[in-house]
C-alpha positions in Angstrom: 44.8 -1.6 -78.0 44.3 1.0 -80.7 41.4 3.7 -80.2 39.5 5.4 -83.2 37.6 8.4 -82.3 35.1 8.3 -84.9 34.1 11.7 -86.2 31.0 13.2 -84.9 29.8 14.2 -88.4 30.7 11.0 -90.3 29.9 11.2 -94.1 31.9 11.8 -97.7 33.9 14.9 -95.8 35.3 12.9 -93.0 35.4 9.0 -94.4 39.4 9.6 -95.2 39.9 9.8 -91.5 38.4 6.5 -90.9 40.3 4.6 -93.5 43.7 6.1 -92.6 43.1 4.9 -89.3 42.3 1.4 -90.0 44.8 0.7 -92.8 47.6 1.4 -90.5 46.3 -0.8 -87.8 48.1 -4.2 -89.0 47.3 -7.2 -86.6 46.5 -5.1 -83.5 43.3 -4.9 -81.6 41.5 -1.9 -83.1 38.6 0.0 -81.1 36.8 2.5 -83.2 34.9 5.1 -80.8 31.4 5.9 -82.4 30.0 7.0 -78.9 30.0 11.1 -80.3 28.8 9.8 -83.4 25.8 12.4 -83.7 25.0 12.7 -87.4 26.0 9.6 -90.5 25.6 9.1 -93.9 25.5 6.4 -96.5 29.3 6.9 -97.6 30.6 7.2 -93.2 28.8 4.1 -92.7 29.6 1.7 -95.7 33.8 3.6 -94.8 32.9 2.1 -91.1 32.1 -1.5 -92.8 35.4 -1.6 -94.8 37.4 -0.1 -92.5 36.4 -2.9 -90.0 37.0 -5.8 -92.9 40.2 -4.4 -93.7 41.2 -4.7 -90.0 39.7 -8.1 -89.6 41.5 -8.9 -93.3 44.9 -8.5 -91.7 44.3 -10.5 -88.7 43.2 -7.8 -86.9 39.8 -7.5 -84.0 37.8 -4.7 -85.0 35.7 -3.6 -82.4 32.7 -0.6 -82.5 31.5 0.7 -79.4 28.0 2.1 -80.6 26.6 5.8 -80.7 25.1 7.0 -77.9 22.7 9.4 -79.7 19.6 7.7 -80.0 18.3 9.1 -83.5 21.6 8.0 -84.7 21.1 4.1 -83.4 18.1 4.3 -85.3 18.9 5.6 -88.5 22.4 2.9 -88.6 19.9 0.3 -87.5 16.4 1.3 -90.5 19.9 1.6 -92.8 20.7 -2.2 -91.9 23.9 -1.2 -91.0 24.0 -3.7 -87.7 23.2 -6.4 -90.0 25.7 -6.1 -92.0 28.4 -5.0 -89.3 27.6 -8.3 -86.9 29.6 -10.3 -89.4 33.1 -8.3 -88.9 32.8 -5.8 -85.9 32.5 -7.1 -82.6 29.4 -4.6 -81.3 29.9 -3.1 -78.0 26.6 -1.7 -76.4 22.5 -2.1 -77.3 21.8 -2.6 -80.9 18.3 -1.3 -81.4 15.5 -3.6 -83.0 14.8 -3.5 -86.4 12.5 -0.4 -87.2 10.5 0.1 -90.8 12.8 1.7 -93.6 12.9 5.1 -94.2 11.0 6.8 -96.8 13.7 8.7 -98.9 16.1 5.4 -98.5 16.5 3.9 -102.4 18.7 1.3 -101.1 19.6 -0.1 -97.7 23.3 -1.1 -96.8 23.7 -4.0 -98.9 26.5 -6.5 -99.9 27.8 -7.4 -103.0 29.1 -10.9 -103.8 27.8 -12.2 -106.9 25.9 -11.0 -110.1 22.9 -12.0 -108.8 23.3 -9.4 -106.1 23.7 -6.0 -108.5 20.8 -7.6 -110.4 18.5 -7.3 -106.9 20.1 -4.1 -105.8 18.6 -2.5 -109.6 15.3 -4.8 -109.3 15.1 -3.3 -105.2 16.3 0.5 -106.5 14.6 1.0 -109.5 10.6 1.2 -108.6 11.7 3.8 -105.7 14.7 5.6 -108.1 11.5 6.6 -110.3 9.8 8.6 -107.1 12.8 10.1 -105.4 14.6 11.2 -108.8 12.0 12.8 -110.3 9.6 14.2 -107.7 12.8 15.6 -105.5 15.2 16.1 -107.5 13.3 17.1 -110.8 14.7 15.0 -112.9 13.0 13.4 -116.1 11.6 10.4 -115.9 14.6 8.9 -118.2 17.1 9.5 -115.4 16.0 6.2 -113.9 17.7 4.4 -116.7 20.6 6.6 -116.5 20.5 6.0 -112.8 20.1 2.5 -112.6 23.4 2.0 -115.3 25.6 4.0 -113.3 24.6 2.1 -110.2 24.9 -1.4 -112.1 28.1 -0.5 -113.3 29.9 0.8 -110.1 28.4 -2.2 -108.0 29.6 -4.7 -111.1 33.6 -3.6 -110.3 33.3 -5.9 -107.5 32.6 -8.8 -108.7 34.7 -8.5 -112.0 37.7 -7.2 -110.3 37.9 -6.5 -106.9 37.6 -9.6 -105.1 37.1 -8.7 -101.7 34.0 -7.8 -100.2 32.1 -4.8 -101.0 28.8 -2.9 -99.9 26.4 -0.2 -101.6 23.7 2.3 -99.8 21.8 5.4 -101.7 19.6 8.1 -99.7 18.3 11.2 -100.4 18.3 14.1 -98.1 17.4 17.9 -97.5 20.8 19.6 -98.0 18.8 22.8 -95.8 22.0 24.2 -94.7 24.7 23.1 -96.8 23.1 23.5 -100.7 19.7 24.9 -99.8 18.0 21.4 -102.0 17.9 17.5 -102.1 20.1 15.6 -102.7 21.2 11.7 -103.4 23.7 10.3 -101.5 25.4 6.9 -103.4 28.4 4.9 -102.1 30.1 1.9 -103.1 33.0 0.7 -101.3 35.0 -2.3 -101.4 38.5 -3.6 -100.0 39.9 -5.7 -103.2 42.6 -5.1 -105.8 41.6 -1.2 -106.1 41.9 0.6 -109.3 45.9 0.2 -109.9 46.2 -3.1 -109.7 42.7 -4.1 -112.0 44.2 -1.9 -114.7 47.9 -3.2 -114.2 47.9 -6.0 -116.9 46.8 -3.5 -120.1 48.2 -0.2 -119.3 50.8 0.0 -116.6 53.6 -0.6 -119.7 52.9 2.6 -121.5 52.9 4.8 -118.1 56.3 3.1 -117.3 57.5 4.8 -113.8 54.6 7.2 -113.4 52.2 4.0 -112.6 50.8 4.5 -109.5 47.4 4.8 -107.5 47.1 8.4 -109.0 47.9 7.8 -112.7 45.4 5.1 -112.7 42.7 6.5 -111.2 43.7 9.6 -113.8 44.0 7.1 -116.7 40.2 5.5 -116.0 38.7 8.6 -114.5 39.5 11.0 -117.2 40.6 8.7 -120.4 38.7 6.2 -120.3 40.5 3.0 -119.9 39.2 -0.2 -118.3 40.8 -3.3 -117.0 39.8 -4.8 -121.1 41.9 -4.5 -123.7 39.8 -2.8 -126.5 38.0 -0.2 -126.2 34.1 0.2 -125.9 33.5 -2.6 -123.3 32.3 -1.3 -120.2 30.4 1.6 -119.4 33.6 2.9 -117.7 34.1 5.4 -115.1 34.8 7.8 -117.5 31.1 7.8 -118.7 29.8 7.4 -115.4 31.7 10.7 -114.5 30.4 12.5 -117.5 26.9 11.5 -116.2 27.2 12.8 -112.8 28.7 16.3 -114.6 25.3 16.6 -116.1 23.4 16.4 -113.3 25.7 18.9 -111.5 26.9 16.4 -109.3 30.2 15.4 -107.7 32.1 11.6 -107.5 34.7 11.2 -105.7 37.0 7.8 -105.9 39.6 6.7 -103.5 42.1 4.1 -104.2 45.0 2.8 -102.9 47.1 6.4 -101.9 44.9 8.7 -104.3 42.0 10.3 -104.3 39.9 12.0 -108.0 37.0 13.7 -108.0 34.6 15.4 -110.3 33.9 18.9 -108.5 31.1 20.9 -109.5 31.0 24.8 -108.7 28.8 24.2 -105.4 31.5 21.8 -103.8 34.8 23.1 -102.2 36.6 19.2 -102.7 40.1 19.4 -104.1 40.5 17.4 -107.5 43.1 15.5 -106.9 45.0 14.3 -103.4 48.1 11.8 -104.2 48.9 11.5 -100.6 47.0 9.5 -98.3 48.0 6.4 -96.3 47.5 3.8 -98.7 44.1 1.6 -98.4 43.0 -1.5 -100.3 40.0 -1.7 -103.3 38.4 1.3 -104.3 35.9 3.4 -102.3 33.2 5.3 -104.4 30.8 8.4 -103.5 28.3 10.6 -105.7 26.7 13.1 -104.4 23.1 13.9 -107.2 21.7 17.6 -106.0 18.3 18.4 -107.1 17.4 21.0 -110.5 17.9 24.4 -109.7 
């Protein structure tokens, strides 16, 4: 059995470790040992779900050893992690009883399988997004609509062309040590076709031998190409990136063997990484900070 020790801090900065491990397992049994996890954010939780989904999709048997930290267990429960994980993992340990929702949770972990799921997500978020974006982040009231559009588009990506299971989650945090500001962390991940295969039919020919995961991400992220042959259809990742940039936020997308990021001054991420281990689908993390 393969044993993978889940990072003690499981967030947008360490999720690659989880995805790299899961993508290389093949059909073997795999234990995700999360006993020593002391901090987890929406990106980390959803990364665990897609990692387990890939192991299972490959014919493997993913097992998850639950954290021994009661605070982490309680948080995972309140975010609905175990509700979704039960369909993928064999859970080792005592799952706490369901608790009330956290006050700063915009969206518990939610599976996206159809258009109705996307509409339900937006309806669920809008009532809470206004309070968090305006009171916590200092954004104008009009930002709720823009936020909803971003969330809708990245979720719709799963339904329309990912062709694989996906999840979304969002929460506000007070990053006292890291940024001294409130932030909203949003994550949307799937294990479907990914950017290169989604854009392949319409755009691969023009790039020739240069076509690959990195080129496909750059084409969508920087140049606004979508799976549609005509321009103007769909919001597009480029437009989402521009809106996140206006809010001084960061957006990171991993797909296949590559990762691309919009990096604000407060972040130290590398803009492009092209030597990752292959992992299916697309994994998107967005961080929106409070106004200074």
